N, C-alpha and C positions, 0 to 999 in steps of 0.2 A: 725420224719416222721409222718405225719398226716394220719388218716384213710381216706379211700375213701367213706365209708358209715357208718353213725352214726345213731343209733336208740335211741329214747327217750321214756321212760316210765314216763310220767309227773304226778307226785304225790305230793300232799300236798296243793292243792288250798284251800280246806276247812279249814285246820289247819292254813294256812297263814291268812285267813280272820278272823277266830275265835280269833287268837292272837292279832288282831288289832280292835276287837269289830265290825267287819263288817259281812255282810251276806255271805253265801256260794256263792251266785251269784256274789258278788264283787270279791271273790277269783277266780272264774272261768274266769271272765273278765280279771283279772290281768294275769292269766295264759295264756290266749289266746294272749294277747298283747306280752307276752314274746316269743311266737313262732316267731314272726316277728324279734325280736332281734337276736335269735339264727340263723335264716335263713341268716340274713345279715352278722353275724360274720363268719358263715360257708362259705359263698360266698367269703368273703375277704380272707379266708384261703385256698381257692380252694378245699374245701370239696364238692364233687359233688352230693352225695346222702344223704338225710335225711329222716328218717321215724319217725313220731310222733304217738304214741298210743293215739288217740284223743277220741275214743268212742268205747268201747268193746260191744260185744253182751250181756255181763252180766250187762252193765250199764243201759240197759233198765229196770232193776229191781229197779232202784232208784225211789224216789217219782215222780209222774207224773209232778208236778210243776217244779221240777228241770230238768227233761228230756226236757220239753218244753222250758225252759230257755236256755238249752244247744243247742237245735236245732236253736232257734232264734239267739243265739250267733254265731253259725256256719254261718248262712246266713249273719249276720252282718259282720263277718270277711271277707268273700269273696267279699261282696259288697264294703267294704272299701279297702281291700288290693290287690285285683286282678289286677287292672290297674298297680300298681307299681311292683308287682311280675312279671307280663308279660313284663313290660318295662325292667326289670333287667334280663330277659332271664330265669326265673324259669319255669320249667314244673311241673304241678300238676299231681299227680297220686293218685288214691283212692284205698286203700287196704280194701276189705270187701264187704259185701252184701248191695249194695245201695238200693235194693228193700225193705229193712226194714224201710226206711225213707219215710216221707211224700212227696207229690208232690213238694211243695215249696223248700224243701231241695234238692231233686233230681235235680230240675231245676238249682240251683246255682252250684251244683257239675258238672253237665253236661256242663254248661257254662264255668266253670273253666278248664275242660278237653279240650274242644274244643278251647278255647282262647289260651291256652298255648301249644298245641300239637306239635308245631314245634320248641319249645324252647329247649335249650340244655346246658345252662350255669350251672344250678343246678337243681336237681330233688328233688321235695318236695313231699313225700308220706304221706298221712294222712290215718291212719288206722281207719275206721269208720264202725260200724256194724261188727267189726272184732273179730275173735277168732282163735287162732292158730290151735286148734284141728279141728274146722269147716273147715278151709282152707285145711287141709290135707285130710279130708273126702271128700271135694268137688273135689279135684284132683283125688282121688281114684274112685269116682263115674263117673267122666269124662272118666277115663280109662276103666271102666266097660262098659260104653255106647259105646265105640269104640271097645269093645271086644278085647282089646290088650292082646297078648299072652306073651309078654316080655317087660319090661320097665327098662331103666337104669336111673341113677340119673338125667341126663340132660332132659330126657323125662318128668320125674316127675316135675322137677323145672319149666319146660315150662308151666305147668298147674297151678302154684301158682300165686297169685296176683302179686308177685314180678318178674314175668318172664322177662328175659332179663337184670335184675339188678344184681350187685354184692351182695353177702351176706354181712350183716353188720359186719364190723370189730370191732365195739365198741357199746355196749348197755349201756346207762346211765339211772339209776333210781334215782330219787330224793326222799327226805323226810324220809330217814332212813329205808325204807322197803327193805328186802333182798329176793325178789322173782321175777319171770319173768312174772307171771300173764297171761299165755296163749298168749304171744306175740312172733310172728315169730319163732315158735318152731322148724320148720325144718331149717330155714335159719340161726339160731344162733348157729348151732352145734359147730362152732369154734370161736364164737365171744368172745372178751374180755368183761368182765362185770365190771362196775364201779358203786358203790353205794355211795351216799352222804346223809348226814343229812339235807342238804339245801333243803328248800321247793321250788317247781317248780317256783313260781313267783319271787323268789330271786336268781334263778340260772342264773346269769348274765354272761357277757362276761368273767370276771375274773374267775368265778367258772368253766366256760366251758374250759378256757385255762388250769386250774389246771387239769381237767379231761383228756384233750388231752396230757398234759405233762406226766401224769401218764401212759397213753396208750403208749406213745413213749418210755417209759423206760422198757416196757415189751418185753420179747422174745417170739415170736409166733412160736411154733414148729409144729402145726397141726398134732399132733400124732407122730412126728418124734423125733429126738434128735439133740442136738447142734452139729455143725461142729467141735467144739473144741476137 
């Protein structure tokens, strides 16, 4: 049984490039190209929700030159891939604070949202300017503004960036790191975690299928016990 929603903490672009004598920029470009491969494989497998941790709030601390390259790469990705993604019925969602980005970046993001808003074949969520703690605090502040006296879990989830989406069943992190790095903190309460040594640009269809097979072998109890 495949998951309905898979999240990806894409790690290892820099190490992938270094191991090949390339620049970090080359690594980021290879990593971005791999996103398209994962989307296609997921669509073929009828996995309907994907969340990619593309650029965190902490990533703004990186060297200015690298941040600028990543922003240009984001623009390039949408200019190149949006027509095909739209044709295939992909709906783009942005998780995060887009006000943190420059006008050209916001323009392509808004265009992607508008162009794909009626699609429903597969939902592609890009976490940009995203931090899990910041998302939770944002929801709390929205509740305070409403002077809410009582809130249940559904009320709270409706104020998250992922409102209306299923929580991730599986979170995959590449490159051998074993942490969640402030990604979907509320949503991953019962997510299965999969860590691999494979660097993100090398996380191809075969590696993805290995992760999905591992997921399928697990028993998800959600705090309960087996029926056996």
